[in-house]
N, C-alpha and C positions, 0 to 999 in steps of 0.2 A: 534659537528658539526655533526659527524658521527652517534654519541648518537640520538641528535634529527631525524637525517633521519631513523635511524633505528626504532625508536619508531614509527615513520610517518607510515614507511610499515606496522610496525607489526600490527594496528589496522584496524576493520576489512573494507573490500576494499569499500565495497560498501559506509559508513556511509563516511567514508574518503573523497570519490572523490564526491559524493553530498554535504560535511561541507564545503570543500575548492572551490568547484565550486560555494557555495553561498557567502562566504566569499570574494573570489576573485572581484566578480560580484558586489556582494554589494560597496567593496571598491572601485572600479572603476567606481563606478556610484557617490557616493559619494566626491568623489574628483574630480571632474570635467572629467576624463578621458575617461569617457565613457557617451553618454548621455541615461535618464532613459525611453526616449519614445521609442528606440528599443528595451527594454524588456517586454513591454504593446502585451497583446494580445486580438485581436476581431476579430470574424470569419472573419468579412470583408477582413483579410489580407491575408486569405488562396482564396481569389477569384483574386488576383491579380497575375501578370506574373512577375516574377515567384512567387511562393506562398511562404511565411514566414514562413515555415513548424518549423522552427528552434522556432518562439515566444511558439509553444508550450512546449516548454522547458525553454526558459528562464524566462517565466512569473514567474517560480517557486524561481527565484534564487534572488530576492531584498527584505531584511530585513526591518526594521524599521531604522531609521536614529540614527547616534549618538552611544549611550550606547546599540542601540537595534544590531548595526551589530554584539556587539560580543555576547548578551547574545541569539539572534537567532541561532546565526552557532552554539553556544553551545549544545541548547536544542535539535535541528536538529541533529547534533552528538550523542548526549547522545542518544534520542531513537530510532533514527534508528541503534545504536550501539548493544541497548536492545533486538531488532527485530531480528538481524542479528547474536547474539550471543545464546541468550537463549529462543527465540519464537521457539516450536517444527512445526508450519506452513511452515516457512522459514526456512529449515533446508539447502535448496541449496540457492545461489546467487542466480541466474535466480527466484524463488519463489519471493524473497522480490522487483527484477527489476520489476516484473509481476505486484506486490502489488502496486509499485511508479507509473506503466504507468494507472493501471486501476482506482486508486485510483485520480491520477490525471485528468481523463482524464474527472470523475464525475464529479470534483470539477469544470473543464472548462464548460463543458455543462451546470449543473446548473447553474453557476452564469450568463452564456451568456445568459441564456433563464429569470432567476429571477432577478439578483443585476446590471449587466452591470460592474460588477469587472474586471479589466483589472490584477492585478497583483496577485499572489494564495499562498505566501508559508506560511502565517498565518494558512490560510486554510488546508495547507499539515502539516503544524507543530503540529495542535492540532489534524489531522487525525491521524500522528504516534504517537502522546501522547494518545488518545483513546485506538488503537489497542496493544502499548504498554503495557497499565497497566492493560487490561483486565484480564489477565494473573497473577495480584499481588495484587489481594484482599487479603486484611488483612494484607497487608506491608503498611508501612507509606514514605510519601516522603516529599520531602522540597521544598516548594515552596517559593522562596527566603527566608524571615525570620520564616516563617511558618512552620510546619509540618502539614501535611492533610493525611485523607488516599489516597494510593496510585490511587485508581479510580477514586478519585476527581479529579486531576489532570487537563483533559482537562477543566473540570468544572472552574477549578481557574484561565485558562489562558483565556478562554473565559469572565471570569467575569472582569480581569484586562484587556482584550482588549476593553469592555464594556465602562470601566470607562478612560482609556486614550487615545482610540482611536474613540470611539465615536461607535453609532447605527451601521453604516454601516461595519467598523470591525467586529462588535457582530455577524452581519447576517453572512460575509463571513467566520466567523471561526465554524456559524453554519453546512455549507456546507459540510467543513472538516469533521464535526461529521457524518454527512449523507453517506457521501461517505466511511467512515471507517465502520461505521454499516452496509452498503449494502456489502461489499465485505466480513465483517465476518458475513452477512446472509445468501451470496450466498456458502462460502467454508467452515462452521463449523456450521451455526445453523440448515442452511435445513437440511443437509447431517446426521446430528447426530441425528435431533428429527423429519424430516420430512420425514426419511427412504429415501433420492434422492442421487443423486451423486452431487457431487461439481462444479456447473454448470460453473464455468471460470478455469478450469484448466490452470495453467501453457503450453502456446504455445511450442510448441518442437523447434519450430526455434530460442527461447530464450535460451533453453539446450542445442543445435550445437553451437550458437555464443559464448556461456559464456564456454563451456566445450571446444572448440576450438581455442584460443586466438591468434591470429598474435603476440601480443609483450607481453612480461612477463617482469614481473619485477623477477631480479634474486638476489636482496640482495645488487649486488656491482655493481649494472647496470641493461642494459634493455637486452632483447637477442629477435629478430625476427624471428620467427617460418614462414619459407616462404609455399605456398602448397606442399601437398604431391606428388612427383612425382608416379604416378600410373600406368607409362610404362612398370614399372620391369627395366628397362636400368638405367644405370648408368655411369659414369666414364666422363673426361672433354673432349672426345671426340665427335663433331658433328654425328646427327644421322646418316647423309651421311654415314660418314666412316665406322660406326659400323653397316652397312646395309649387309646382307649376298648376294655372289656374286659366281659366278663360280672360281674356283682357277686358277693361271698360275705358272708353273713349270719355273722356273730361269735356264737359263744356257741351 
């Protein structure tokens, strides 16, 4: 059991966190422990009080039914791991987190305007696949039992969605490719070929949050980092006891 735990925590942190959330949420929904309606997103849920801000995240956590729970989770972990380990654009964890936030936001916006979709994992999965395979031109990849050029993987996944889930799922997947390509244009294509700057740099607050975690995995457990004491004082005594005052001579 300890070997499994060690292997789990040795995997890329962003990829394992997202894949774990996807798997557990989908299992909970399809076994009846949770209602799937709690994961849907519609802009009207933000207009209620309190606003359902969590749906901006939970709408990306539900896979297809049955075997799709395993396959979608596998693909999410595989392609996120490739981005986290091998892609120069995401040399820091906060870069990948910002990528997910930006791409996810575009997917939600486009679908709310055009398609009315309420669950977006398949769009996000195709977006991740599109981004991961852009730097793999010339390599081969396996799509189930078929070997295809790596850069065609997102289009193979789109075709599978069209065949097995219908036109609506196909259009949803297209919004993922649009979001991923928009991110690539703003962060790589325009700066390299247009002579401009990265138009959507990673926000500094994300760097601060990720570089100053309050809870850290130590291999043998977790450790809590309390906020640093900036007063320059220390010790177990209350501040009032440590305050300076006039001395008194005994005797």
